[in-house]
N, C-alpha and C positions, 0 to 999 in steps of 0.2 A: 609815017610821021608819028613821033612820040607825043603822047598826051602830056599836057602841062599839069604840074602839081598844084592843087588848090590850096589856098591859105589855111583851110580848116584842118588839113592832114597833120601838120606839126602839133597843133593844139590837141587833137584827139590822141595823138601818140603820147603826149605829156600827161594827159589825164589818165591813160591806161597805166603808165608807170607809177603815177601817184597812188592809183587804186591798189596796185600790186604791193607797193611799199606799205600802204596802210594795212592791208591784210596780213602782210608778214609781221608788222608791228603788233597787231592784235593777237596773232598766233603766239608771238613771243611772250606777250603779257599773259596770255592764257596758260602757257607752259609754266611761267614763273609762279602764277597764282596757284596752279595745280600742285606744284612742288611745295609751295608754302602750306597749302591746306593738307597735303599728304604728310608733311613733316609734323604738323600740329596733331593730326590724327594719330600718327605713330607714337608721338610723345605722350598723348593722352592715353592711348592703349597701353603703353609701357608703364605709365603711372598706375593705371588700373590693375594691370597684371602684378605689378610690384606690391600694390596694396593687398590684392587677393592672396599673393604668396605669403605675405606677412601674417595673415590670419591662419591660426592653427586649426586643422581639422581634428575633431575629437569625437570619440564614441562615448556614450553616456549610459548610465543605469540608474535605477531607483532602489533605495533600501527596502529590504523585505522584512516584514514583521516576523519576530521570532516567537510568536505565541504558541506554535505547535512543537517547539523543541527542535533539536537538530540531531544529526547522525554523526557519530565519531567513529572513524575507521582506523584500526591499529593492527599491526602484525602480531601474531601470537605463535607460541610453540606448544605443540600437542605432545603429551606424554601419556603412557598407559597408567591406569590407576595404580597398579602394582607392576614394578619392573625390577627383576632381581637376577644377578648373575649367580650361577650355581658352581661352587668350588668343592673340591674334595676335602674331607675332614680326616682322611687316612691315606697313607702312602702305599703304592703298589703299582700294578700294571692293569690297564683297562681290559677287563675280561670280555665285555660285550656292551653295546649300546642298543637301546630298543626304540628310540624316537629320533626323528630328524626334524629339520626346520619345517615350520608350517603345521606340525602335528599339534592337535589339541589334547591336553592332558588334564587329568583330575588331581585333586589334592591327595597326596600319598601314592600316586601311581609311580611304578618303578621306571626309572629313566635309563640307568646303566648299572653295571656291577664291576667292582674292582677286585682283582686277585691280590691278596696281601699275605704272602707266605711268612714274611718276617713277623708281622703282627700276630699271626696264628702261633708261631713258635713262642713269642713272648707271652701269649695267653696261656699256653701250656705250662710255661715256666712259672707264671704267676699262680696258676692253680696248685702247682707243687709247693710253691712257697707258702701258700695259705695252709695247705695240709701240714707242712712242717711247723708253721707258727701255731696252728691249733694244738698239735701234739705237745710242743714246748709249753704253751700256755696251760694245758691241762695238767701236766706233771708239776709245773711250778705252783699251780693252785693247790694241788693235793699236798705238796711238800710244805707249803705255807700253813695249811690247816693243821698238819701234824705237828709242826714246830710250835704253833700256838697252843696246842694241847699239852705239849711237853713243858712249855713255859709255865703253865698253871701249876705244875708240880715241881717247879724249879729244877727240872732235869737239864735244861739248857739255859744259856744266858739270854738276857733281853736283846743283846746286840745280835746274836745269831738268829733269833726269831725275827727281828726287824729286817735282817738281810734277806731271809727267805720270803717275807711279805713283799719286799721291794722287788725281788726277782719275779714274783708272780705278777705284780703290776706292770713291770717292764715287758714281760712276755705277752700280757694282754694287749699292751699298746702296739707291740710288733705285729700281733695278729690283726689288729684293726688296720694298721698300715698296709699289710699284705692284702687284706680284703678290699681296701680302697683302690689299690693298684690293679687288682683283678677286675673290679667294676669299671675302671677306666679303660682297660684293654678290651673288655666286653663291649663297651660303648664304641670303641674304635672299630671293633669287628662289625658292629651293627652298621657303621658308616660305609661298609663295603657296598651296601645297597643305596644308591643315590635315587631319592624320590622327589617328586614335585612338591614344593611347599604350599601351593595353592592352585586353583583352577586357572588355566591360561593356555597360551600358545607358545610353542618353542620358536624363538626368533633367531637363535644362533646355536651351532654345535661346533666346538673348537677342539674336538678330540676324536680318537679312532682306536680300534682294537690294537692292543699291544703297546700303546704309548705309556711311557713312564709317568705316573701320577704322583705328584708331591703335594702333601697336605698344605693348605694355606692359600691366601689370596694374593700373596706377593711373590709367588714362585712360578708364575706363568699365566696364560689366558684361562678364563673360566671354561668349565666343561660345557655348560649350556647357559643360555639366557632365556628366561621365561617371562612373559608379560600377560597381564590380565587386561585385555583391551575392551571388555564389555562396557566399561565406563572410562572415559578419557578425562584427563586433567589438562586444562588449557591455561597457560601462563601469559599474561599481557602486562606490559609496562605502560601505565597510564600517566600522562603528563600531570604535573602538580596542580595546574589550574582546573583539572577535571576530577581531582581526588575527592572533593566533597560529594560528587555525584555517584560515587561507587558505593551504593547502599544495596541491601538485599532486594529492594523493589525494582532495581534497574533491570531492563531486559536486553538481551543480546542475541544476535544471529551470527552464525559462523559460516564463512564461505571458503571452499577449498578449490585450488586450481584443477584438481582431477575430478571435481564434481561441478562442472560449469552450469550456471543457472539454477543451482540448488543451494538452499541454506538450511542449517541445522540449528535448532534452538539450544541455548546454553543458559545456565543459571549461575549467579555469583555464589561461590562457596565461601570464600574468605579473602582477606587482604593482609598484607604485611603490617598494616597499621603504622607504617613509618615511611618517610620519603628517603629514597636513596640519595645521599649528597653528591654522588658522582654523576648521576644522570638526572636528578630532580624528578624522579618518577616514582609512582606507587606500584608495587608488584601486586597484581590481582590474579586470583585463582578462580577459574570457572570450571564447571562440570558439564560434560557433553555426553548424552546417552548414546552408546554405540552397541546396543543389544543386537542389532541386525548385522553388525560386522562390516558396515560400509566404509568406515574410516580407518586410516592406518596410523598407528603411533609414530611420532617423529615427523609428521607431515607439517608443512607450512600452512598457516591459516590466516584469514583476514576476519577480524572481529568487528562487527557493526553494532555499536552501542546506541540505543535509542535514548538520547539525553532528554531530561525534562526541560521545560522552558525556564529561562532565567527568572528568578523571583526577586533578585536583589536590586533591579533597576526599574524605574518607573516606565521606561520605554525601551524595549530591547529590540534592536534591529540587526540585520545581517547584510554584509557587503562582500563583494569579491575581494580576494587578497591583493589584486593588482590595482587597487584604488588608493593605497596608503602613500603618504608623503612623510618622510622622516626629516623633520627640521630641528634646529637647535632649540626652538621654543616649544617642542612637543610634536606629537603625531597629528597630522592634518590630512584632510581630503579637499579636493578642488571641486566646487559646485558651480553650476551655470545658472544664471538668472534668466528671466524672460527676455532681457535685452542682449543676451549672448555675452554678457560680461562675467568674468570669473570672480568668484569669491572663495577664499581659503577659509576653512573652518577647522578649529581644533576639536578633536574628539577624544573620548576615553574608550580604549579598546578592552573588551572583556575576553571571552574564551576564543581560542584559535582553533578552527575546525580544519585547517589545512588549506583548502581552496577558498574558504570563506572565513570570516571572523565576525565576532559579535561587537556591536557598538552599543555601549550602555549610556552614553551621554554625548551631546553635541550635534545630533542630526534629528531630522523629522522625516516621516515617510514620504513627504512631498518634495524633498530635496532631489535635485538632479545632479548626480555625481559623475565625474569624468573617469573613464577607464584608462589605465596606463598613462597618467599625466606626465609630461616631461618635467625633468628636475628644474628647468628654468622658468616654469610657470609662476606667475605672480598675480596679485590682486588687481582687478580692473582691466586686464587685457581682454580683447575681443577674440572669441573663438567661433568656429563654425561646427555645428552639431551635424554629424553624418551617421548613417546607419552603420553599425559595427560589422566588421567582416565576418564571414562564415566561421572562421576559426575562433572568433571571440564569442560566438554564440554558445549557449549551453549545449553540451554534447548530446547527440541523439541517444535514446535508450538502447542498451545492447539487445541484440536479437534473442528471442527465447530459445531455450535448449531444444535442439531437434528441428529448428526452423531452417 
C-alpha cells in the first residue's frame, strides 16, 4: 500500500526552487559586478600606462667646470727636417751606385758615379779652345803694343793703330769666354760624382748601373732621395677658434698608431700667421725630436694639445656634444628641474673640442642637462630621469701597452 503525500512536500519543493533561483540570481549579479570592476580596472590601468608612456625617459649630465683647460686632438702630417730628391747635373750612363735604401750617409759621401764620355770630349775641346784663344790674345797684345810705338813716330796712321788695339781687346774677350766655358765643363765633370748634400738616410733609389742619365729634374725620376730624420717637422691644421691658443708656451704630445700607448713631446716652432680661407684653419709647425730613430717620416700622427683654461668668460663650463638643440632663436640645451619639468635655456657656445664643447654663458654648474634630447622637446613637459645606458657613459680608459 502506497504512502500518502503530506501537504508539506509541495511547499518544501517550492522553497528549494526559490533558493536555487535566488542563488543563480546572486551569482549572475556577482558576474556582472566582477565584469564591471574588471573593466574599470583595465581602463584605469590603460590610462596609467598611457600616461606613463607619454612621459619621456631621459638621461642627464651636469656641466663640468673648465678650470683646468682641455685637450684638443687633431691629425698631423710628419715630415723629415730635410727631405731632398737627388738629380743628376750632367748627362751620361750610371757607372756605379754605392748606397741603397736604408743606408745612413754623411754630408759629402759618394753615392754614385756617372760615366760622361761626351762631356769629357767637350772638356778636351774646351781646353784646346782656351789654348788657341791664349795664343791669339798674346799675339794681338804684342801687335797692338808695336803699333802704338809706331804711332808715336807717325809711322802708321791712327786708324791702323786703333784697329790693332781693338783686335787685342777682342782676343782677350774671346779668351775669357773660352776660359768660362772650360770652367763650366769642369764643373759638369765634377758632377760625375753624386754626393750626399747632408747627413741622413736614403729613402729611395730609382736608378741602376748602365741606365741613361739625363741632367735635370724634369727628365725622369730622381736618382736618390735622402731625408734627415733626426728631427721631424709636424704640420697640423688648427681650427680658427683655437688659433689664439697657438703660442710658444703651449705644450703638445704626439701619438702614433705604430707606437701604441706611447706619446712623444713636441714643441711649437712656428705658425703661418694667417687663416686659410678655404678651410678656416691655421697651419702650425711643430718639432719632434727623433734622435733615437723611433719615428718614421711620412707617418700619420695624432697631436694632443694641452689647451689653457678659457679666460674670456666669467664661468667656463664643458658639456657633451650631444646636448645641443639648434633652434631658430639660437643654440639651446634642455634642463630638468627638481619637479622633473623641462626648461630650455639659451647658451653661448665657445670652443668646440669634438666630443665636448665649451659653454661661456647661459648655464651654471648645478644645472641638470638632458643628453640627446628629442627635437620635439618643449618647455614644461614632464620627463623621467633614468640612468644612462652603458654606451652613453664615458669610455673606459684604454689598456696600457703590454697589458
